[in-house]
N, C-alpha and C positions, 0 to 999 in steps of 0.2 A: 534557572527556567532549562523544561527540558522538553523541545516536541518533536518526537523521532517518528516518521511514518505518521500513524492518527494518535495514537495513546499518548498522555499529557501528561506528563507530572510536574508540578510547579510548587516547587523546595529549591530554596540554596546550597548548591552542593560543593560540598566538597572537590577540591584538588585532587583525591584517588578517585574521587567517580568517573573525573571529566575523558581518561579515558577509555573507559566504558561505555560512556553517552556515546563519545565519538566511532567506536567502534560497530556500536548498534548505527548510527547515522552513518558509515561508509559501505554497512548491508545494504542498505536499501540504496543507496543511490545506484550501488552497483544493480539492484534489483532493477531501478528503475531503467537506468541506461539500456537494459538488456528488453525492457520493455518498450522503450523508446523507440531502438533499432530495427526490432523487428519486423513490426509491420511500416514501417518508413516505404516509401516508394522506392520500388527497384533490388530491395535488399535480397526477397527471395528468389529472385531472378540471377543476382548475382553468383548466391553462396547455394541455391538450392533446396528444396520444400524441408528435407530432413532437418539440415546445417540451421535452418529459420526457425524447423519447432526447437531444435535441442538450445538456440538463443536464448526462446520462452520459458525453455523450463530449467535452463542454471538462473535464469532471473525470478523465477518462482523458488527455486531453494534459497535464495540467497534472501529474499523475500520473508520469507520461514526462520533463516538462521534470525535474523534482524531484528521478527518479531516474538520471537522465542526468547533472547534475550533483551527484549523489552518488558515480558511478560516476567522473565525470572527479577530484572529490578524492581518489580511492581511487589514481587509476591516473597523475594527471598532478602533483599536486601532494603527492603521496608515494608517485611511482614505484615506487620499491621496494620497496612493498607487489603488484605486480599477479600475480596469480593463484596469493599465499603462504601468506596466513592464512584463515578465515575471515568477517572482515570484509570482504573484497574479493568472496570465493563472493559474499556476502548480497547484495551491493550488486548484482553483477551478473547475477543472479538476479533479484533483484527488478525489476532494468531487464528484462528479458527478460521477465519477467510484466507489464509495464504495457504493451509493444509488443503481448500479447494481448487485452490490452482494449483497448489503442485498436480491433485488427481487430474483436472484438466486439461494440463500440458501436458502430461505424461501421456495420456490416453491420445493427446494430439499425433504423438510420435509412433502410431499406429497406423501401418497401412489398410487399403482396402476395407474403410470402414464405411458402412450404410449409411442411410440418410437418419434413420431411427437411432444406431449407435453412436452417429454422430450429437445427434443433438442429446440422447442420454450421457455419453460419458463424456462431453468435450464442453456443450453447452450449459447443462444443467449442473453442475461444478462450479462452474464459470458465471452463472446469473445470480449462485448463493454468493461464492465468494464477492465480487462487486454489491450485493446488499450486505455482508457484515464488511467491507468496508465502509461503504455507506453510511451505519450506521456507527460504527467506530469512528469514521469522520465528524460526525454528528454529535457525538459526546464532549471529542477533544474540544470541537470547538462550545459549546455550552457552555465546556470550562472557563475557557478565556475570554469569551464575550460577555457572561453574567448572566443574569435574568432577558435584558436585550438582546435584538438583533446582532449589534453594533455596540462596541464597552466603549467607555469610557473614555480610555487609553487603548490605541492603537498601538501597542509594544509588538516587538519582534516574535511573543509567542502568538498574539492573537495573527499576526500576520502569516506566519508558520501552520497554523491548522487550519485558515481560512483559503491557502494556497492548496492546503490537503485535501481539503474539503472538496475545494471544486474537482480535483482529482479523480476523487470517489465517484462528484457527479458524473465527469466523463469515461469512466471506467462503465459505471452502468449504463450509460448511453450505449456502449459500445458492446457490452454484454447481448443488450436484447437486439441489436442490429446485425447480432453475428448468428443466431438463430438460422438454420439451415431448412429451408420452407419444402415441405414434404414432396408436394408437385411440380416441384421443378428439379430439386437438388442444389438449389443455387442457394447462397449467402442470403439473406434479410435486403443489406442494406452493406456493403463490400467496402465501399470507402467511406460513408461514416465509422465501421466496424473498425478498421485500419486507423482513421483521424483519432479518430477518441480515444483511443488506444495509446497511439503515442502521443499525443497532446496532455492525455492522463498520467503518462510516465514521467513525462516535462516537469508535470506539478508535482509531484512527487520529488523527482529529484531537488527540483528546487527548495520544496520542504528538508531534506536531506542536510544538501549545503547549509543551508540556515541553520540549521542544527548542529551544525560541525564548528561552530562558533560559539561562545557563551555570549550572552546577552550584554551589552555594553551597562545596563540595569542590576545584572544578576552580581553579587557579591559573594562570592565563595564562602559557606562553610566552614570553623574552625573542627576539622572533626576531633573528636574525642577519643 
């Protein structure tokens, strides 16, 4: 079993792959922790806007590194999977989403942006990145759940994908709520944006922690 981030690979894992998979999980866990801490009430007042923005940017970089490792896992280490199943597409779309988060969080480090610039440079890539995460999470969930909304057996793979999908939904709500209204120059719903970001990141953190440990139902394959 392998559910890290949103992409999913459902195959037995040789012992040599476990360390690689755990590195991916740690990357997503660190990125999730940053996105949980960044919008937490009182944090920006404690460290300042510049440091708070840097926490988000660092978190997005960890997301990208982990997503890149996961995509490599599906294309190099399991090269026959290139573009041929939902697991690969989930990893690829997830990676694209993290790149968009890189753009959004890096732009947020800039000062004195106009409302139009904030919506174009920060909000737009954030919305598209969240949409990528939602598609990625839905694909991973579909793999674990099968043809129905709920699987016949609720194992750790399904639990992890379900928690990650919830995080994707919360990130999507946060992205919409963070739109800067041109007429007022204020965020559409700051509370919803912050809380949904934090709760979505918490879901991703839980999913990453679950991925750190092999499923008790999984039996490592013997490396040939």
